[in-house]
PASEBA-1860 file (N, C-alpha, C; in nm, 3 decimals):
! residues 181
1> MAEPMNGP> -0.817/6.330/1.657/-0.775/6.403/1.773/-0.882/6.506/1.808 ~ -0.918/6.512/1.933/-1.020/6.607/1.978/-0.964/6.748/1.980 ~ -1.048/6.842/1.941/-1.007/6.981/1.946/-1.021/7.033/2.088 ~ -0.932/7.123/2.130/-0.943/7.179/2.264/-1.067/7.265/2.276 ~ -1.127/7.265/2.394/-1.246/7.345/2.417/-1.206/7.468/2.499 ~ -1.249/7.583/2.454/-1.217/7.708/2.521/-1.344/7.780/2.563 ~ -1.336/7.859/2.666/-1.445/7.947/2.707/-1.570/7.872/2.749 ~ -1.685/7.938/2.734/-1.812/7.883/2.781/-1.848/7.749/2.717
9> ASSNRRSD> -1.800/7.724/2.597/-1.834/7.598/2.530/-1.780/7.478/2.606 ~ -1.681/7.499/2.690/-1.624/7.385/2.761/-1.706/7.343/2.883 ~ -1.803/7.424/2.922/-1.886/7.385/3.036/-2.003/7.301/2.987 ~ -2.074/7.241/3.081/-2.190/7.160/3.046/-2.315/7.246/3.022 ~ -2.311/7.373/3.061/-2.427/7.461/3.042/-2.432/7.511/2.899 ~ -2.553/7.521/2.847/-2.570/7.572/2.711/-2.595/7.722/2.717 ~ -2.534/7.795/2.627/-2.560/7.939/2.619/-2.644/7.971/2.496 ~ -2.679/7.869/2.421/-2.753/7.888/2.298/-2.890/7.821/2.306
17> ALLSVEVV> -2.966/7.855/2.409/-3.097/7.794/2.428/-3.184/7.820/2.306 ~ -3.268/7.726/2.276/-3.354/7.733/2.159/-3.497/7.764/2.198 ~ -3.567/7.832/2.110/-3.708/7.862/2.130/-3.789/7.785/2.027 ~ -3.881/7.703/2.076/-3.975/7.634/1.989/-4.095/7.728/1.970 ~ -4.131/7.753/1.845/-4.239/7.847/1.814/-4.348/7.776/1.737 ~ -4.469/7.783/1.790/-4.585/7.731/1.719/-4.670/7.848/1.675 ~ -4.701/7.855/1.546/-4.792/7.957/1.494/-4.930/7.894/1.486 ~ -5.025/7.957/1.555/-5.163/7.908/1.559/-5.248/8.005/1.478
25> LRSGDWDA> -5.303/7.957/1.368/-5.382/8.039/1.278/-5.530/8.028/1.316 ~ -5.584/8.134/1.377/-5.723/8.134/1.422/-5.810/8.224/1.337 ~ -5.750/8.290/1.238/-5.824/8.371/1.143/-5.764/8.349/1.005 ~ -5.849/8.313/0.911/-5.804/8.290/0.774/-5.756/8.416/0.704 ~ -5.787/8.533/0.761/-5.742/8.659/0.700/-5.590/8.664/0.690 ~ -5.522/8.611/0.790/-5.376/8.611/0.789/-5.322/8.531/0.670 ~ -5.379/8.413/0.649/-5.336/8.328/0.540/-5.367/8.394/0.406 ~ -5.488/8.451/0.394/-5.529/8.517/0.271/-5.438/8.636/0.238
33> AGIDQDLL> -5.385/8.702/0.342/-5.297/8.818/0.323/-5.153/8.776/0.293 ~ -5.127/8.645/0.297/-4.993/8.595/0.266/-4.893/8.611/0.379 ~ -4.939/8.593/0.502/-4.848/8.607/0.616/-4.737/8.503/0.608 ~ -4.617/8.546/0.637/-4.499/8.460/0.631/-4.475/8.401/0.771 ~ -4.528/8.282/0.794/-4.517/8.220/0.926/-4.372/8.192/0.963 ~ -4.289/8.160/0.865/-4.147/8.135/0.894/-4.080/8.263/0.945 ~ -4.115/8.378/0.889/-4.060/8.505/0.936/-4.103/8.531/1.081 ~ -4.228/8.503/1.113/-4.275/8.522/1.250/-4.199/8.432/1.348
41> KRAARNAF> -4.172/8.310/1.306/-4.095/8.218/1.391/-3.952/8.269/1.411 ~ -3.890/8.315/1.303/-3.754/8.369/1.314/-3.752/8.493/1.403 ~ -3.855/8.576/1.391/-3.864/8.698/1.474/-3.870/8.660/1.622 ~ -3.952/8.563/1.655/-3.965/8.520/1.794/-3.833/8.462/1.845 ~ -3.771/8.379/1.765/-3.644/8.317/1.807/-3.534/8.421/1.825 ~ -3.526/8.517/1.732/-3.424/8.621/1.744/-3.447/8.706/1.868 ~ -3.572/8.739/1.896/-3.602/8.819/2.016/-3.560/8.743/2.141 ~ -3.592/8.617/2.146/-3.558/8.531/2.259/-3.407/8.526/2.278
49> SVAGGGKN> -3.335/8.507/2.171/-3.190/8.495/2.176/-3.123/8.627/2.215 ~ -3.157/8.735/2.147/-3.094/8.864/2.171/-3.126/8.917/2.311 ~ -3.248/8.895/2.356/-3.291/8.948/2.485/-3.244/8.863/2.603 ~ -3.178/8.753/2.575/-3.128/8.669/2.683/-3.236/8.589/2.752 ~ -3.344/8.563/2.681/-3.454/8.488/2.741/-3.423/8.343/2.765 ~ -3.316/8.293/2.703/-3.285/8.152/2.713/-3.244/8.105/2.850 ~ -3.165/8.184/2.919/-3.116/8.144/3.052/-3.072/7.998/3.051 ~ -3.011/7.958/2.938/-2.956/7.824/2.922/-3.060/7.713/2.924
57> TDAEVAVV> -3.186/7.745/2.904/-3.289/7.641/2.893/-3.374/7.667/2.771 ~ -3.409/7.561/2.705/-3.497/7.573/2.589/-3.636/7.613/2.635 ~ -3.711/7.677/2.546/-3.844/7.724/2.581/-3.936/7.712/2.460 ~ -4.064/7.737/2.487/-4.164/7.734/2.380/-4.255/7.855/2.393 ~ -4.306/7.899/2.279/-4.401/8.010/2.273/-4.500/7.982/2.161 ~ -4.622/8.031/2.178/-4.721/8.023/2.071/-4.745/8.164/2.019 ~ -4.745/8.177/1.887/-4.784/8.302/1.821/-4.922/8.275/1.763 ~ -5.022/8.343/1.818/-5.161/8.318/1.783/-5.210/8.431/1.692
65> LCDDAEVR> -5.252/8.395/1.572/-5.297/8.493/1.473/-5.450/8.493/1.470 ~ -5.508/8.596/1.532/-5.653/8.608/1.551/-5.709/8.721/1.468 ~ -5.836/8.748/1.491/-5.899/8.866/1.434/-5.927/8.965/1.547 ~ -5.975/9.083/1.511/-6.001/9.186/1.610/-6.104/9.144/1.714 ~ -6.206/9.072/1.671/-6.312/9.032/1.766/-6.257/8.946/1.878 ~ -6.172/8.851/1.844/-6.115/8.765/1.947/-6.020/8.842/2.039 ~ -5.938/8.928/1.981/-5.845/9.006/2.062/-5.922/9.106/2.149 ~ -6.030/9.160/2.096/-6.113/9.250/2.178/-6.166/9.176/2.301
73> QLNATWRN> -6.212/9.056/2.281/-6.263/8.975/2.392/-6.153/8.946/2.494 ~ -6.035/8.908/2.446/-5.923/8.882/2.536/-5.883/9.008/2.612 ~ -5.878/9.119/2.542/-5.840/9.246/2.602/-5.941/9.287/2.710 ~ -6.070/9.266/2.683/-6.174/9.299/2.781/-6.165/9.209/2.903 ~ -6.141/9.081/2.880/-6.136/8.984/2.989/-6.013/9.004/3.077 ~ -5.898/9.022/3.017/-5.772/9.021/3.093/-5.717/9.159/3.126 ~ -5.761/9.263/3.053/-5.705/9.396/3.077/-5.813/9.501/3.103 ~ -5.940/9.457/3.109/-6.052/9.548/3.130/-6.055/9.663/3.030
81> TDRPTNVL> -6.017/9.632/2.906/-6.016/9.730/2.798/-6.098/9.672/2.684 ~ -6.217/9.726/2.663/-6.310/9.669/2.566/-6.287/9.724/2.426 ~ -6.171/9.690/2.370/-6.139/9.724/2.233/-6.026/9.633/2.186 ~ -6.014/9.615/2.057/-5.901/9.535/2.008/-5.772/9.616/2.020 ~ -5.663/9.546/2.017/-5.530/9.607/2.015/-5.446/9.525/1.919 ~ -5.330/9.574/1.884/-5.251/9.503/1.784/-5.189/9.373/1.837 ~ -5.135/9.378/1.960/-5.067/9.261/2.015/-5.093/9.251/2.165 ~ -5.112/9.130/2.211/-5.122/9.099/2.353/-5.021/8.990/2.385
89> SFPATDDM> -4.960/9.001/2.500/-4.868/8.897/2.548/-4.926/8.836/2.674 ~ -4.928/8.706/2.678/-4.978/8.633/2.795/-4.867/8.544/2.848 ~ -4.798/8.589/2.953/-4.692/8.505/3.010/-4.748/8.376/3.066 ~ -4.669/8.272/3.059/-4.709/8.143/3.113/-4.718/8.151/3.265 ~ -4.804/8.068/3.318/-4.812/8.053/3.463/-4.750/7.919/3.500 ~ -4.721/7.901/3.626/-4.655/7.778/3.670/-4.738/7.653/3.646 ~ -4.871/7.667/3.636/-4.956/7.549/3.620/-4.984/7.515/3.474 ~ -4.921/7.587/3.380/-4.941/7.558/3.238/-4.857/7.438/3.197
97> PAQIGLRT> -4.914/7.345/3.121/-4.835/7.230/3.079/-4.729/7.272/2.977 ~ -4.616/7.208/2.982/-4.508/7.235/2.887/-4.464/7.104/2.825 ~ -4.407/7.114/2.706/-4.350/6.995/2.646/-4.231/6.952/2.731 ~ -4.201/6.825/2.727/-4.090/6.771/2.806/-3.962/6.845/2.768 ~ -3.893/6.897/2.869/-3.766/6.964/2.848/-3.776/7.110/2.809 ~ -3.896/7.161/2.793/-3.912/7.301/2.754/-3.987/7.378/2.862 ~ -3.946/7.502/2.885/-4.026/7.587/2.973/-4.115/7.671/2.883 ~ -4.238/7.690/2.924/-4.333/7.767/2.845/-4.319/7.914/2.878
105> LGDVVLAF> -4.294/7.995/2.774/-4.288/8.140/2.793/-4.428/8.199/2.798 ~ -4.514/8.157/2.706/-4.649/8.209/2.699/-4.694/8.224/2.555 ~ -4.790/8.314/2.536/-4.850/8.335/2.404/-4.835/8.481/2.362 ~ -4.815/8.501/2.232/-4.819/8.633/2.170/-4.935/8.629/2.073 ~ -5.032/8.719/2.091/-5.156/8.717/2.013/-5.164/8.844/1.929 ~ -5.188/8.828/1.798/-5.201/8.942/1.706/-5.342/8.949/1.650 ~ -5.393/9.072/1.633/-5.526/9.097/1.578/-5.514/9.143/1.433 ~ -5.568/9.066/1.340/-5.546/9.092/1.198/-5.587/9.232/1.154
113> ETVAAEAR> -5.712/9.270/1.175/-5.761/9.397/1.120/-5.680/9.516/1.173 ~ -5.649/9.514/1.302/-5.573/9.623/1.361/-5.432/9.627/1.305 ~ -5.366/9.512/1.299/-5.229/9.506/1.248/-5.224/9.547/1.102 ~ -5.319/9.499/1.022/-5.322/9.534/0.879/-5.347/9.684/0.860 ~ -5.437/9.741/0.938/-5.466/9.885/0.927/-5.344/9.968/0.967 ~ -5.277/9.929/1.073/-5.156/10.000/1.115/-5.049/9.995/1.007 ~ -5.031/9.878/0.947/-4.931/9.863/0.842/-4.964/9.954/0.723 ~ -5.090/9.953/0.681/-5.132/10.039/0.570/-5.108/10.186/0.602
121> TAGLDLNH> -5.152/10.229/0.719/-5.141/10.370/0.758/-4.996/10.416/0.764 ~ -4.909/10.331/0.816/-4.768/10.367/0.832/-4.684/10.336/0.708 ~ -4.744/10.275/0.607/-4.669/10.238/0.487/-4.571/10.125/0.511 ~ -4.609/10.033/0.598/-4.523/9.919/0.632/-4.569/9.793/0.562 ~ -4.477/9.706/0.533/-4.509/9.573/0.483/-4.579/9.496/0.596 ~ -4.691/9.431/0.566/-4.767/9.359/0.669/-4.681/9.253/0.739 ~ -4.603/9.179/0.664/-4.519/9.076/0.725/-4.416/9.138/0.820 ~ -4.359/9.250/0.780/-4.260/9.316/0.865/-4.324/9.373/0.991
129> HAAHLVVH> -4.443/9.432/0.977/-4.511/9.486/1.094/-4.550/9.374/1.191 ~ -4.601/9.265/1.137/-4.638/9.151/1.222/-4.514/9.095/1.292 ~ -4.402/9.085/1.220/-4.278/9.036/1.281/-4.234/9.130/1.394 ~ -4.247/9.260/1.373/-4.212/9.357/1.478/-4.299/9.333/1.601 ~ -4.427/9.312/1.582/-4.517/9.290/1.695/-4.487/9.158/1.767 ~ -4.445/9.057/1.694/-4.404/8.932/1.757/-4.279/8.956/1.843 ~ -4.183/9.031/1.789/-4.063/9.065/1.866/-4.104/9.140/1.993 ~ -4.190/9.238/1.979/-4.238/9.317/2.093/-4.304/9.226/2.197
137> GVLHLVGY> -4.387/9.136/2.152/-4.456/9.045/2.243/-4.361/8.951/2.315 ~ -4.264/8.896/2.244/-4.167/8.806/2.307/-4.083/8.882/2.410 ~ -4.047/9.005/2.378/-3.971/9.085/2.475/-4.051/9.103/2.604 ~ -4.181/9.124/2.592/-4.265/9.130/2.712/-4.259/8.997/2.789 ~ -4.264/8.887/2.717/-4.264/8.756/2.783/-4.134/8.726/2.858 ~ -4.024/8.785/2.813/-3.897/8.762/2.882/-3.865/8.872/2.983 ~ -3.962/8.964/3.005/-3.946/9.058/3.115/-3.929/9.204/3.081 ~ -3.929/9.241/2.955/-3.915/9.382/2.919/-4.052/9.449/2.918
145> DHETDEDA> -4.052/9.580/2.946/-4.175/9.658/2.933/-4.140/9.800/2.890 ~ -4.242/9.882/2.876/-4.222/10.020/2.831/-4.304/10.114/2.918 ~ -4.304/10.087/3.048/-4.380/10.168/3.144/-4.317/10.305/3.166 ~ -4.186/10.313/3.159/-4.118/10.441/3.175/-4.050/10.477/3.043 ~ -4.011/10.604/3.028/-3.942/10.646/2.906/-3.812/10.567/2.887 ~ -3.739/10.546/2.995/-3.613/10.472/2.986/-3.638/10.327/2.945 ~ -3.739/10.264/3.005/-3.774/10.127/2.966/-3.814/10.121/2.819 ~ -3.891/10.219/2.774/-3.935/10.224/2.634/-3.815/10.238/2.540
153> RQMEGLER> -3.721/10.327/2.575/-3.600/10.343/2.492/-3.521/10.212/2.484 ~ -3.508/10.145/2.598/-3.434/10.019/2.599/-3.504/9.913/2.514 ~ -3.636/9.903/2.529/-3.711/9.802/2.454/-3.710/9.833/2.304 ~ -3.729/9.958/2.268/-3.725/9.995/2.126/-3.588/9.971/2.066 ~ -3.483/9.996/2.143/-3.348/9.969/2.094/-3.328/9.821/2.065 ~ -3.376/9.737/2.155/-3.369/9.592/2.132/-3.450/9.553/2.009 ~ -3.571/9.608/1.997/-3.655/9.578/1.881/-3.582/9.614/1.752 ~ -3.522/9.731/1.747/-3.449/9.774/1.627/-3.336/9.676/1.594
161> RILSGLAI> -3.261/9.638/1.696/-3.148/9.547/1.678/-3.195/9.410/1.627 ~ -3.300/9.358/1.686/-3.354/9.227/1.647/-3.407/9.232/1.504 ~ -3.483/9.336/1.472/-3.541/9.348/1.338/-3.433/9.371/1.233 ~ -3.330/9.445/1.267/-3.218/9.464/1.175/-3.156/9.330/1.137 ~ -3.148/9.240/1.234/-3.094/9.107/1.209/-3.182/9.024/1.116 ~ -3.306/9.068/1.098/-3.398/9.001/1.007/-3.412/9.078/0.875 ~ -3.328/9.180/0.857/-3.332/9.268/0.739/-3.465/9.343/0.728 ~ -3.519/9.383/0.844/-3.642/9.462/0.849/-3.605/9.603/0.893
169> ADPYAVAA> -3.651/9.701/0.817/-3.620/9.841/0.845/-3.673/9.882/0.983 ~ -3.609/9.982/1.040/-3.648/10.037/1.170/-3.793/10.084/1.161 ~ -3.886/10.016/1.231/-4.027/10.053/1.220/-4.057/10.190/1.280 ~ -3.978/10.234/1.376/-4.002/10.364/1.438/-3.961/10.476/1.341 ~ -3.854/10.457/1.266/-3.811/10.557/1.169/-3.910/10.562/1.053 ~ -3.955/10.445/1.006/-4.051/10.441/0.895/-4.182/10.506/0.937 ~ -4.229/10.478/1.058/-4.354/10.536/1.107/-4.342/10.688/1.120 ~ -4.227/10.737/1.164/-4.206/10.881/1.179/-4.211/10.950/1.043
177> VAESA> -4.153/10.886/0.941/-4.157/10.942/0.806/-4.300/10.946/0.754 ~ -4.377/10.837/0.778/-4.516/10.831/0.733/-4.601/10.938/0.802 ~ -4.576/10.962/0.930/-4.653/11.062/1.004/-4.623/11.203/0.956 ~ -4.500/11.228/0.910/-4.464/11.363/0.868/-4.507/11.392/0.725 ~ -4.545/11.289/0.650/-4.584/11.307/0.508/-4.723/11.366/0.495
END
């Protein structure tokens, strides 16, 4: 006997869109440091899910693990800023190819030396800091930003919620403690 269907599950639309995540290793430093690629994938998927990026359609994103030199070049080319940064987000354009049935969100690019130095300085676990930056990048890809104080508070609140779901401590609280020490 079939069970009755209630609520949104009874419609043909999916509310649990999935995110396909490809981790692209472009610097061996990440591997040597023991980066947890599965954690980065879970971080991206949780950000996508919590932030409502699914819009009932599956999507794909690439998490690209680079070094500072490559990120510096990307930052100079696309943002006119000739220095490395910890994370860059590149939203997909309409002419980018996508896998069949998936919409492409874009790429999240991390710079190893910068991310590792930030983690050391703040007393953060490298894997947790990288996961936080992946969450931050995916939130940018689904439309969040931190241009105003209110936008920043909203985005940081989402980051905290997503990271908590991954059993990662609040990076803003940990960083504040490290700065006051």
